[in-house]
Every structure is written in C-alpha cells, then in structure tokens.
PQR file with spaces between the fields and no chain letter, atoms N, CA, C, O and H, PARSE charges and radii, in Angstrom:
ATOM       1  N    MET     1      92.349   99.158   91.886 -0.4000 1.5000
ATOM       2  CA   MET     1      93.177  100.333   91.199 -0.0000 2.0000
ATOM       3  C    MET     1      93.643  101.027   92.729  0.5500 1.7000
ATOM       4  O    MET     1      92.812  100.796   93.607 -0.5500 1.4000
ATOM       5  N    ARG     2      94.265  101.447   92.960 -0.4000 1.5000
ATOM       6  CA   ARG     2      94.697  102.340   94.176 -0.0000 2.0000
ATOM       7  C    ARG     2      94.052  104.017   94.015  0.5500 1.7000
ATOM       8  O    ARG     2      94.584  104.518   93.024 -0.5500 1.4000
ATOM       9  H    ARG     2      94.940  101.634   92.247  0.4000 1.0000
ATOM      10  N    ARG     3      93.398  104.681   94.471 -0.4000 1.5000
ATOM      11  CA   ARG     3      93.305  106.265   93.755 -0.0000 2.0000
ATOM      12  C    ARG     3      94.655  107.096   94.440  0.5500 1.7000
ATOM      13  O    ARG     3      95.055  107.138   95.603 -0.5500 1.4000
ATOM      14  H    ARG     3      92.966  104.274   95.276  0.4000 1.0000
ATOM      15  N    ARG     4      94.992  107.516   93.612 -0.4000 1.5000
ATOM      16  CA   ARG     4      95.898  108.905   94.245 -0.0000 2.0000
ATOM      17  C    ARG     4      95.522  109.812   95.307  0.5500 1.7000
ATOM      18  O    ARG     4      94.926  110.725   94.734 -0.5500 1.4000
ATOM      19  H    ARG     4      94.667  107.483   92.667  0.4000 1.0000
ATOM      20  N    VAL     5      95.554  110.081   96.707 -0.4000 1.5000
ATOM      21  CA   VAL     5      94.403  111.310   97.320 -0.0000 2.0000
ATOM      22  C    VAL     5      95.778  112.542   96.375  0.5500 1.7000
ATOM      23  O    VAL     5      96.970  112.395   96.103 -0.5500 1.4000
ATOM      24  H    VAL     5      96.038  109.340   97.172  0.4000 1.0000
ATOM      25  N    PRO     6      94.690  113.767   96.132 -0.5600 1.5000
ATOM      26  CA   PRO     6      95.507  114.706   95.258  0.2800 2.0000
ATOM      27  C    PRO     6      96.471  115.513   96.447  0.5500 1.7000
ATOM      28  O    PRO     6      96.246  115.165   97.606 -0.5500 1.4000
ATOM      29  N    LEU     7      97.296  116.336   96.278 -0.4000 1.5000
ATOM      30  CA   LEU     7      98.639  116.529   96.717 -0.0000 2.0000
ATOM      31  C    LEU     7      97.888  118.030   97.834  0.5500 1.7000
ATOM      32  O    LEU     7      97.485  118.964   97.141 -0.5500 1.4000
ATOM      33  H    LEU     7      97.478  116.618   95.337  0.4000 1.0000
ATOM      34  N    ARG     8      97.743  118.204   99.233 -0.4000 1.5000
ATOM      35  CA   ARG     8      97.245  119.290   99.962 -0.0000 2.0000
ATOM      36  C    ARG     8      98.348  120.030   99.989  0.5500 1.7000
ATOM      37  O    ARG     8      99.389  119.499  100.377 -0.5500 1.4000
ATOM      38  H    ARG     8      98.070  117.445   99.796  0.4000 1.0000
ATOM      39  N    ARG     9      98.338  121.929   99.426 -0.4000 1.5000
ATOM      40  CA   ARG     9      99.348  122.654  100.050 -0.0000 2.0000
ATOM      41  C    ARG     9      99.064  123.002  101.163  0.5500 1.7000
ATOM      42  O    ARG     9      97.955  122.906  101.688 -0.5500 1.4000
ATOM      43  H    ARG     9      97.493  122.360   99.110  0.4000 1.0000
ATOM      44  N    ASP    10     100.395  123.601  101.798 -0.4000 1.5000
ATOM      45  CA   ASP    10     100.205  124.649  103.237 -0.0000 2.0000
ATOM      46  C    ASP    10     100.264  125.827  102.851  0.5500 1.7000
ATOM      47  O    ASP    10     100.328  126.126  101.658 -0.5500 1.4000
ATOM      48  H    ASP    10     101.296  123.679  101.371  0.4000 1.0000
ATOM      49  N    GLN    11     100.246  126.934  104.109 -0.4000 1.5000
ATOM      50  CA   GLN    11      99.639  127.837  104.370 -0.0000 2.0000
ATOM      51  C    GLN    11     101.424  128.599  103.061  0.5500 1.7000
ATOM      52  O    GLN    11     101.228  129.680  102.505 -0.5500 1.4000
ATOM      53  H    GLN    11     100.194  126.691  105.078  0.4000 1.0000
ATOM      54  N    ASP    12     102.130  128.242  102.939 -0.4000 1.5000
ATOM      55  CA   ASP    12     103.429  128.484  102.126 -0.0000 2.0000
ATOM      56  C    ASP    12     103.419  127.979  100.668  0.5500 1.7000
ATOM      57  O    ASP    12     104.397  128.081   99.927 -0.5500 1.4000
ATOM      58  H    ASP    12     102.289  127.364  103.391  0.4000 1.0000
ATOM      59  N    GLY    13     101.962  127.296  100.226 -0.4000 1.5000
ATOM      60  CA   GLY    13     102.205  126.864   98.784 -0.0000 2.0000
ATOM      61  C    GLY    13     103.119  125.558   98.850  0.5500 1.7000
ATOM      62  O    GLY    13     103.149  124.895   97.813 -0.5500 1.4000
ATOM      63  H    GLY    13     101.167  127.213  100.827  0.4000 1.0000
ATOM      64  N    ALA    14     103.598  125.267   99.545 -0.4000 1.5000
ATOM      65  CA   ALA    14     104.901  124.106   99.349 -0.0000 2.0000
ATOM      66  C    ALA    14     103.489  122.895   99.600  0.5500 1.7000
ATOM      67  O    ALA    14     102.492  122.952  100.320 -0.5500 1.4000
ATOM      68  H    ALA    14     103.574  125.806  100.387  0.4000 1.0000
ATOM      69  N    GLY    15     103.922  122.005   98.775 -0.4000 1.5000
ATOM      70  CA   GLY    15     102.976  120.764   98.586 -0.0000 2.0000
ATOM      71  C    GLY    15     103.398  119.392  100.113  0.5500 1.7000
ATOM      72  O    GLY    15     104.297  119.263  100.944 -0.5500 1.4000
ATOM      73  H    GLY    15     104.733  121.959   98.190  0.4000 1.0000
ATOM      74  N    SER    16     102.176  118.676   99.756 -0.4000 1.5000
ATOM      75  CA   SER    16     102.527  117.651  101.445 -0.0000 2.0000
ATOM      76  C    SER    16     102.159  116.678  101.409  0.5500 1.7000
ATOM      77  O    SER    16     101.034  116.505  101.878 -0.5500 1.4000
ATOM      78  H    SER    16     101.445  118.781   99.081  0.4000 1.0000
ATOM      79  N    ASP    17     102.712  115.800  100.981 -0.4000 1.5000
ATOM      80  CA   ASP    17     102.394  114.123  101.195 -0.0000 2.0000
ATOM      81  C    ASP    17     101.342  113.448  101.934  0.5500 1.7000
ATOM      82  O    ASP    17     100.723  112.406  101.715 -0.5500 1.4000
ATOM      83  H    ASP    17     103.626  115.941  100.600  0.4000 1.0000
ATOM      84  N    LEU    18     101.298  114.330  102.887 -0.4000 1.5000
ATOM      85  CA   LEU    18     100.176  113.950  104.306 -0.0000 2.0000
ATOM      86  C    LEU    18      99.030  114.160  103.831  0.5500 1.7000
ATOM      87  O    LEU    18      99.296  114.868  102.860 -0.5500 1.4000
ATOM      88  H    LEU    18     101.801  115.176  103.065  0.4000 1.0000
ATOM      89  N    SER    19      97.979  114.037  103.847 -0.4000 1.5000
ATOM      90  CA   SER    19      96.219  114.387  103.415 -0.0000 2.0000
ATOM      91  C    SER    19      95.686  113.844  104.761  0.5500 1.7000
ATOM      92  O    SER    19      95.563  112.619  104.804 -0.5500 1.4000
ATOM      93  H    SER    19      97.763  113.462  104.635  0.4000 1.0000
ATOM      94  N    ALA    20      95.294  114.651  106.040 -0.4000 1.5000
ATOM      95  CA   ALA    20      94.528  114.807  106.443 -0.0000 2.0000
ATOM      96  C    ALA    20      93.092  114.324  106.445  0.5500 1.7000
ATOM      97  O    ALA    20      92.184  115.030  106.006 -0.5500 1.4000
ATOM      98  H    ALA    20      95.394  115.645  106.005  0.4000 1.0000
ATOM      99  N    VAL    21      92.848  112.825  107.065 -0.4000 1.5000
ATOM     100  CA   VAL    21      91.475  112.210  107.258 -0.0000 2.0000
ATOM     101  C    VAL    21      90.850  112.073  108.199  0.5500 1.7000
ATOM     102  O    VAL    21      91.471  112.076  109.262 -0.5500 1.4000
ATOM     103  H    VAL    21      93.585  112.251  107.422  0.4000 1.0000
ATOM     104  N    LEU    22      89.253  111.882  108.236 -0.4000 1.5000
ATOM     105  CA   LEU    22      88.962  111.747  109.050 -0.0000 2.0000
ATOM     106  C    LEU    22      87.610  110.463  109.314  0.5500 1.7000
ATOM     107  O    LEU    22      86.589  110.198  108.680 -0.5500 1.4000
ATOM     108  H    LEU    22      88.749  111.879  107.373  0.4000 1.0000
ATOM     109  N    VAL    23      88.206  109.925  110.504 -0.4000 1.5000
ATOM     110  CA   VAL    23      87.054  108.442  109.718 -0.0000 2.0000
ATOM     111  C    VAL    23      85.932  108.772  110.920  0.5500 1.7000
ATOM     112  O    VAL    23      86.210  109.142  112.061 -0.5500 1.4000
ATOM     113  H    VAL    23      89.036  110.140  111.019  0.4000 1.0000
ATOM     114  N    LEU    24      85.172  108.642  110.609 -0.4000 1.5000
ATOM     115  CA   LEU    24      83.835  108.948  111.494 -0.0000 2.0000
ATOM     116  C    LEU    24      83.285  107.409  111.520  0.5500 1.7000
ATOM     117  O    LEU    24      83.590  106.640  110.609 -0.5500 1.4000
ATOM     118  H    LEU    24      84.946  108.341  109.683  0.4000 1.0000
ATOM     119  N    TYR    25      82.219  106.881  112.927 -0.4000 1.5000
ATOM     120  CA   TYR    25      81.507  106.229  112.448 -0.0000 2.0000
ATOM     121  C    TYR    25      80.225  105.951  114.020  0.5500 1.7000
ATOM     122  O    TYR    25      80.317  106.294  115.199 -0.5500 1.4000
ATOM     123  H    TYR    25      81.972  107.506  113.668  0.4000 1.0000
ATOM     124  N    SER    26      79.645  105.544  113.610 -0.4000 1.5000
ATOM     125  CA   SER    26      78.827  104.856  114.439 -0.0000 2.0000
ATOM     126  C    SER    26      78.642  103.326  115.064  0.5500 1.7000
ATOM     127  O    SER    26      79.002  102.367  114.382 -0.5500 1.4000
ATOM     128  H    SER    26      79.570  105.266  112.652  0.4000 1.0000
ATOM     129  N    SER    27      78.181  103.170  116.125 -0.4000 1.5000
ATOM     130  CA   SER    27      78.840  101.998  116.799 -0.0000 2.0000
ATOM     131  C    SER    27      77.295  101.455  118.162  0.5500 1.7000
ATOM     132  O    SER    27      77.050  102.108  119.177 -0.5500 1.4000
ATOM     133  H    SER    27      77.889  103.950  116.680  0.4000 1.0000
ATOM     134  N    VAL    28      76.889  100.769  117.935 -0.4000 1.5000
ATOM     135  CA   VAL    28      76.340  100.018  118.780 -0.0000 2.0000
ATOM     136  C    VAL    28      77.223   98.841  119.469  0.5500 1.7000
ATOM     137  O    VAL    28      77.702   99.225  120.536 -0.5500 1.4000
ATOM     138  H    VAL    28      77.088  100.238  117.111  0.4000 1.0000
ATOM     139  N    GLU    29      77.480   97.820  119.208 -0.4000 1.5000
ATOM     140  CA   GLU    29      77.978   96.866  119.976 -0.0000 2.0000
ATOM     141  C    GLU    29      79.386   97.060  119.875  0.5500 1.7000
ATOM     142  O    GLU    29      80.113   96.224  120.412 -0.5500 1.4000
ATOM     143  H    GLU    29      77.091   97.508  118.341  0.4000 1.0000
ATOM     144  N    GLY    30      79.749   97.762  119.439 -0.4000 1.5000
ATOM     145  CA   GLY    30      81.859   98.179  119.292 -0.0000 2.0000
ATOM     146  C    GLY    30      82.067   97.584  118.129  0.5500 1.7000
ATOM     147  O    GLY    30      83.295   97.575  118.039 -0.5500 1.4000
ATOM     148  H    GLY    30      79.159   98.441  119.003  0.4000 1.0000
ATOM     149  N    HIS    31      81.431   96.848  116.745 -0.4000 1.5000
ATOM     150  CA   HIS    31      82.006   95.929  115.859 -0.0000 2.0000
ATOM     151  C    HIS    31      81.942   96.978  114.740  0.5500 1.7000
ATOM     152  O    HIS    31      82.177   96.362  113.700 -0.5500 1.4000
ATOM     153  H    HIS    31      80.433   96.855  116.819  0.4000 1.0000
ATOM     154  N    THR    32      81.782   97.976  114.529 -0.4000 1.5000
ATOM     155  CA   THR    32      81.919   99.080  113.641 -0.0000 2.0000
ATOM     156  C    THR    32      82.931  100.231  114.010  0.5500 1.7000
ATOM     157  O    THR    32      83.730  100.663  113.178 -0.5500 1.4000
ATOM     158  H    THR    32      81.591   98.477  115.373  0.4000 1.0000
ATOM     159  N    GLU    33      82.875  100.578  114.956 -0.4000 1.5000
ATOM     160  CA   GLU    33      84.239  101.205  116.064 -0.0000 2.0000
ATOM     161  C    GLU    33      85.744  100.440  115.513  0.5500 1.7000
ATOM     162  O    GLU    33      86.629  100.921  114.807 -0.5500 1.4000
ATOM     163  H    GLU    33      82.227  100.227  115.632  0.4000 1.0000
ATOM     164  N    ARG    34      85.650   99.227  116.066 -0.4000 1.5000
ATOM     165  CA   ARG    34      86.190   98.195  115.555 -0.0000 2.0000
ATOM     166  C    ARG    34      87.540   98.209  114.438  0.5500 1.7000
ATOM     167  O    ARG    34      88.760   98.070  114.526 -0.5500 1.4000
ATOM     168  H    ARG    34      84.931   98.836  116.640  0.4000 1.0000
ATOM     169  N    ILE    35      86.315   98.521  113.113 -0.4000 1.5000
ATOM     170  CA   ILE    35      86.480   98.548  111.846 -0.0000 2.0000
ATOM     171  C    ILE    35      87.222   99.899  111.554  0.5500 1.7000
ATOM     172  O    ILE    35      88.342  100.192  111.134 -0.5500 1.4000
ATOM     173  H    ILE    35      85.324   98.634  113.041  0.4000 1.0000
ATOM     174  N    ALA    36      85.989  100.673  112.005 -0.4000 1.5000
ATOM     175  CA   ALA    36      86.959  102.011  111.684 -0.0000 2.0000
ATOM     176  C    ALA    36      88.483  102.292  112.505  0.5500 1.7000
ATOM     177  O    ALA    36      89.040  103.245  111.961 -0.5500 1.4000
ATOM     178  H    ALA    36      85.079  100.435  112.346  0.4000 1.0000
ATOM     179  N    HIS    37      89.104  101.868  113.373 -0.4000 1.5000
ATOM     180  CA   HIS    37      89.792  101.694  114.076 -0.0000 2.0000
ATOM     181  C    HIS    37      90.989  101.434  113.145  0.5500 1.7000
ATOM     182  O    HIS    37      92.000  102.075  112.859 -0.5500 1.4000
ATOM     183  H    HIS    37      88.652  101.094  113.815  0.4000 1.0000
ATOM     184  N    ARG    38      90.569  100.450  112.847 -0.4000 1.5000
ATOM     185  CA   ARG    38      91.316   99.680  111.734 -0.0000 2.0000
ATOM     186  C    ARG    38      91.803  100.275  110.116  0.5500 1.7000
ATOM     187  O    ARG    38      92.782  100.255  109.370 -0.5500 1.4000
ATOM     188  H    ARG    38      89.748   99.929  113.079  0.4000 1.0000
ATOM     189  N    ILE    39      90.466  100.770  110.166 -0.4000 1.5000
ATOM     190  CA   ILE    39      90.987  101.842  109.026 -0.0000 2.0000
ATOM     191  C    ILE    39      92.265  103.097  108.858  0.5500 1.7000
ATOM     192  O    ILE    39      93.185  103.403  108.098 -0.5500 1.4000
ATOM     193  H    ILE    39      89.671  100.786  110.772  0.4000 1.0000
ATOM     194  N    ALA    40      91.753  103.450  109.839 -0.4000 1.5000
ATOM     195  CA   ALA    40      92.737  104.518  110.322 -0.0000 2.0000
ATOM     196  C    ALA    40      93.879  104.178  110.771  0.5500 1.7000
ATOM     197  O    ALA    40      94.883  104.889  110.730 -0.5500 1.4000
ATOM     198  H    ALA    40      91.006  103.202  110.456  0.4000 1.0000
ATOM     199  N    GLU    41      93.789  102.786  111.345 -0.4000 1.5000
ATOM     200  CA   GLU    41      95.628  102.095  111.219 -0.0000 2.0000
ATOM     201  C    GLU    41      96.239  101.811  110.215  0.5500 1.7000
ATOM     202  O    GLU    41      97.404  101.414  110.208 -0.5500 1.4000
ATOM     203  H    GLU    41      92.974  102.208  111.378  0.4000 1.0000
ATOM     204  N    VAL    42      95.392  102.009  109.046 -0.4000 1.5000
ATOM     205  CA   VAL    42      96.470  101.505  107.832 -0.0000 2.0000
ATOM     206  C    VAL    42      96.717  102.524  107.221  0.5500 1.7000
ATOM     207  O    VAL    42      97.855  102.628  106.763 -0.5500 1.4000
ATOM     208  H    VAL    42      94.446  102.331  109.052  0.4000 1.0000
ATOM     209  N    LEU    43      95.505  103.891  106.950 -0.4000 1.5000
ATOM     210  CA   LEU    43      95.765  105.074  106.568 -0.0000 2.0000
ATOM     211  C    LEU    43      96.955  105.697  106.961  0.5500 1.7000
ATOM     212  O    LEU    43      97.691  106.373  106.242 -0.5500 1.4000
ATOM     213  H    LEU    43      94.581  103.807  107.322  0.4000 1.0000
ATOM     214  N    ARG    44      97.125  105.382  108.350 -0.4000 1.5000
ATOM     215  CA   ARG    44      98.543  105.606  109.423 -0.0000 2.0000
ATOM     216  C    ARG    44      99.972  105.263  108.900  0.5500 1.7000
ATOM     217  O    ARG    44     101.118  105.711  108.923 -0.5500 1.4000
ATOM     218  H    ARG    44      96.527  104.833  108.934  0.4000 1.0000
ATOM     219  N    SER    45      99.087  103.973  108.304 -0.4000 1.5000
ATOM     220  CA   SER    45     100.469  103.545  108.247 -0.0000 2.0000
ATOM     221  C    SER    45     100.843  103.834  106.936  0.5500 1.7000
ATOM     222  O    SER    45     102.023  103.586  106.688 -0.5500 1.4000
ATOM     223  H    SER    45      98.156  103.609  108.285  0.4000 1.0000
ATOM     224  N    ARG    46     100.028  104.387  105.830 -0.4000 1.5000
ATOM     225  CA   ARG    46     100.522  104.812  104.404 -0.0000 2.0000
ATOM     226  C    ARG    46     100.636  106.155  104.445  0.5500 1.7000
ATOM     227  O    ARG    46     100.529  106.874  103.452 -0.5500 1.4000
ATOM     228  H    ARG    46      99.070  104.589  106.032  0.4000 1.0000
ATOM     229  N    GLY    47     100.884  106.595  105.731 -0.4000 1.5000
ATOM     230  CA   GLY    47     101.022  108.170  105.601 -0.0000 2.0000
ATOM     231  C    GLY    47     100.391  109.201  105.983  0.5500 1.7000
ATOM     232  O    GLY    47     100.890  110.224  106.450 -0.5500 1.4000
ATOM     233  H    GLY    47     100.971  106.011  106.538  0.4000 1.0000
ATOM     234  N    HIS    48      98.843  108.889  105.732 -0.4000 1.5000
ATOM     235  CA   HIS    48      97.758  109.969  105.962 -0.0000 2.0000
ATOM     236  C    HIS    48      97.849  110.327  107.958  0.5500 1.7000
ATOM     237  O    HIS    48      97.983  109.611  108.950 -0.5500 1.4000
ATOM     238  H    HIS    48      98.437  108.057  105.352  0.4000 1.0000
ATOM     239  N    ALA    49      97.674  111.905  107.696 -0.4000 1.5000
ATOM     240  CA   ALA    49      97.125  112.065  109.427 -0.0000 2.0000
ATOM     241  C    ALA    49      95.203  111.746  109.534  0.5500 1.7000
ATOM     242  O    ALA    49      94.182  112.047  108.916 -0.5500 1.4000
ATOM     243  H    ALA    49      97.565  112.487  106.890  0.4000 1.0000
ATOM     244  N    VAL    50      95.663  110.884  110.856 -0.4000 1.5000
ATOM     245  CA   VAL    50      93.662  110.671  110.474 -0.0000 2.0000
ATOM     246  C    VAL    50      93.470  110.607  112.305  0.5500 1.7000
ATOM     247  O    VAL    50      94.064  110.151  113.282 -0.5500 1.4000
ATOM     248  H    VAL    50      96.492  110.640  111.359  0.4000 1.0000
ATOM     249  N    ASP    51      92.270  111.363  111.987 -0.4000 1.5000
ATOM     250  CA   ASP    51      91.259  111.774  113.290 -0.0000 2.0000
ATOM     251  C    ASP    51      90.496  110.590  113.575  0.5500 1.7000
ATOM     252  O    ASP    51      90.589  109.872  112.580 -0.5500 1.4000
ATOM     253  H    ASP    51      91.787  111.733  111.194  0.4000 1.0000
ATOM     254  N    LEU    52      89.634  109.923  114.641 -0.4000 1.5000
ATOM     255  CA   LEU    52      88.798  108.979  114.094 -0.0000 2.0000
ATOM     256  C    LEU    52      87.840  110.029  115.289  0.5500 1.7000
ATOM     257  O    LEU    52      88.137  110.739  116.250 -0.5500 1.4000
ATOM     258  H    LEU    52      89.558  110.507  115.449  0.4000 1.0000
ATOM     259  N    ALA    53      86.873  109.731  114.750 -0.4000 1.5000
ATOM     260  CA   ALA    53      85.940  110.109  115.820 -0.0000 2.0000
ATOM     261  C    ALA    53      83.965  109.400  115.592  0.5500 1.7000
ATOM     262  O    ALA    53      83.175  109.157  114.680 -0.5500 1.4000
ATOM     263  H    ALA    53      86.632  109.154  113.970  0.4000 1.0000
ATOM     264  N    PRO    54      84.022  109.358  116.903 -0.5600 1.5000
ATOM     265  CA   PRO    54      81.911  108.929  116.503  0.2800 2.0000
ATOM     266  C    PRO    54      80.852  110.160  115.647  0.5500 1.7000
ATOM     267  O    PRO    54      80.779  111.366  115.883 -0.5500 1.4000
ATOM     268  N    ALA    55      80.093  109.333  114.585 -0.4000 1.5000
ATOM     269  CA   ALA    55      79.499  110.443  114.337 -0.0000 2.0000
ATOM     270  C    ALA    55      78.478  111.477  115.271  0.5500 1.7000
ATOM     271  O    ALA    55      78.452  111.589  116.497 -0.5500 1.4000
ATOM     272  H    ALA    55      80.153  108.353  114.393  0.4000 1.0000
ATOM     273  N    GLY    56      77.888  111.984  114.534 -0.4000 1.5000
ATOM     274  CA   GLY    56      76.919  113.036  115.482 -0.0000 2.0000
ATOM     275  C    GLY    56      77.632  113.874  115.809  0.5500 1.7000
ATOM     276  O    GLY    56      78.424  112.937  115.714 -0.5500 1.4000
ATOM     277  H    GLY    56      77.910  111.893  113.539  0.4000 1.0000
ATOM     278  N    GLY    57      78.254  114.796  116.140 -0.4000 1.5000
ATOM     279  CA   GLY    57      78.672  116.012  117.198 -0.0000 2.0000
ATOM     280  C    GLY    57      79.068  116.751  115.333  0.5500 1.7000
ATOM     281  O    GLY    57      78.892  116.413  114.163 -0.5500 1.4000
ATOM     282  H    GLY    57      77.610  115.557  116.217  0.4000 1.0000
ATOM     283  N    ARG    58      79.677  117.902  116.115 -0.4000 1.5000
ATOM     284  CA   ARG    58      79.632  119.046  114.589 -0.0000 2.0000
ATOM     285  C    ARG    58      81.486  118.769  114.909  0.5500 1.7000
ATOM     286  O    ARG    58      82.173  118.379  115.853 -0.5500 1.4000
ATOM     287  H    ARG    58      79.820  118.176  117.066  0.4000 1.0000
ATOM     288  N    ILE    59      81.662  119.138  113.805 -0.4000 1.5000
ATOM     289  CA   ILE    59      83.210  118.334  112.824 -0.0000 2.0000
ATOM     290  C    ILE    59      83.521  119.853  112.169  0.5500 1.7000
ATOM     291  O    ILE    59      82.723  120.698  111.763 -0.5500 1.4000
ATOM     292  H    ILE    59      81.105  119.456  113.038  0.4000 1.0000
ATOM     293  N    ASP    60      84.689  119.868  112.211 -0.4000 1.5000
ATOM     294  CA   ASP    60      84.874  121.498  111.003 -0.0000 2.0000
ATOM     295  C    ASP    60      85.599  120.407  109.950  0.5500 1.7000
ATOM     296  O    ASP    60      86.791  120.129  110.079 -0.5500 1.4000
ATOM     297  H    ASP    60      85.337  119.181  112.540  0.4000 1.0000
ATOM     298  N    LEU    61      84.983  119.971  109.172 -0.4000 1.5000
ATOM     299  CA   LEU    61      85.163  119.791  107.884 -0.0000 2.0000
ATOM     300  C    LEU    61      86.418  120.133  107.090  0.5500 1.7000
ATOM     301  O    LEU    61      86.997  119.357  106.329 -0.5500 1.4000
ATOM     302  H    LEU    61      84.015  120.197  109.067  0.4000 1.0000
ATOM     303  N    SER    62      86.649  120.966  107.268 -0.4000 1.5000
ATOM     304  CA   SER    62      87.607  121.864  106.311 -0.0000 2.0000
ATOM     305  C    SER    62      88.944  121.611  106.754  0.5500 1.7000
ATOM     306  O    SER    62      89.834  122.442  106.574 -0.5500 1.4000
ATOM     307  H    SER    62      86.178  121.596  107.886  0.4000 1.0000
ATOM     308  N    ARG    63      89.111  120.669  107.242 -0.4000 1.5000
ATOM     309  CA   ARG    63      90.456  120.350  108.326 -0.0000 2.0000
ATOM     310  C    ARG    63      91.250  119.410  107.158  0.5500 1.7000
ATOM     311  O    ARG    63      92.426  119.265  106.822 -0.5500 1.4000
ATOM     312  H    ARG    63      88.388  119.994  107.388  0.4000 1.0000
ATOM     313  N    TYR    64      89.816  118.798  106.688 -0.4000 1.5000
ATOM     314  CA   TYR    64      90.546  117.228  105.977 -0.0000 2.0000
ATOM     315  C    TYR    64      90.239  117.400  104.637  0.5500 1.7000
ATOM     316  O    TYR    64      89.434  118.183  104.132 -0.5500 1.4000
ATOM     317  H    TYR    64      88.861  118.916  106.960  0.4000 1.0000
ATOM     318  N    ALA    65      90.986  116.563  104.101 -0.4000 1.5000
ATOM     319  CA   ALA    65      91.189  116.023  102.965 -0.0000 2.0000
ATOM     320  C    ALA    65      90.047  114.864  102.192  0.5500 1.7000
ATOM     321  O    ALA    65      89.829  114.487  101.040 -0.5500 1.4000
ATOM     322  H    ALA    65      91.640  115.927  104.511  0.4000 1.0000
ATOM     323  N    GLY    66      89.671  114.667  103.123 -0.4000 1.5000
ATOM     324  CA   GLY    66      88.484  112.941  103.014 -0.0000 2.0000
ATOM     325  C    GLY    66      88.212  113.086  104.262  0.5500 1.7000
ATOM     326  O    GLY    66      88.842  113.655  105.154 -0.5500 1.4000
ATOM     327  H    GLY    66      89.848  114.973  104.058  0.4000 1.0000
ATOM     328  N    VAL    67      86.646  112.205  104.270 -0.4000 1.5000
ATOM     329  CA   VAL    67      86.051  112.096  104.993 -0.0000 2.0000
ATOM     330  C    VAL    67      85.812  110.657  104.308  0.5500 1.7000
ATOM     331  O    VAL    67      85.812  110.444  103.095 -0.5500 1.4000
ATOM     332  H    VAL    67      86.134  111.744  103.545  0.4000 1.0000
ATOM     333  N    ILE    68      85.566  109.516  105.550 -0.4000 1.5000
ATOM     334  CA   ILE    68      85.178  108.079  105.677 -0.0000 2.0000
ATOM     335  C    ILE    68      84.514  108.149  106.608  0.5500 1.7000
ATOM     336  O    ILE    68      84.813  108.793  107.613 -0.5500 1.4000
ATOM     337  H    ILE    68      85.567  109.689  106.535  0.4000 1.0000
ATOM     338  N    VAL    69      82.798  107.065  106.348 -0.4000 1.5000
ATOM     339  CA   VAL    69      81.629  107.035  107.256 -0.0000 2.0000
ATOM     340  C    VAL    69      81.343  106.365  107.149  0.5500 1.7000
ATOM     341  O    VAL    69      80.339  106.014  107.768 -0.5500 1.4000
ATOM     342  H    VAL    69      82.555  106.541  105.532  0.4000 1.0000
C-alpha cells in the first residue's frame, strides 16, 4: 500500500504536489550509497524534489517534508 505524502503549502498558501525529501546515507564500501542513489532516482521519477547527502553534517531539516536515513 502506497502512503501519500501530505500536500505542502507554498509561502503564498497554494499547494504543491512536490514534496522535498532528503535521503541521508553512510557507506564504507559504496553499497549503501548506491542504494541511496536508487531511492533518490525513484522518488524523483515520482515528482519529488530530492536531495542526497552523506550523514554526519549539519543539515536544516525544516526544508524537507521527509527524511530517509
């Protein structure tokens, strides 16, 4: 069953079907990084704005409707 992401409101109050998602990963040999890239690719193909980043830095999570670790 697919879970629908809530509609995000823009500053002017209009709705947007695009939900910003952050995909965080940590990888030693690169396998998890490749999986994270694939997850981001699928989310983008479904209309989401996706950022991909290695875990460990300071990130402003308020920009995102969801975070995948």
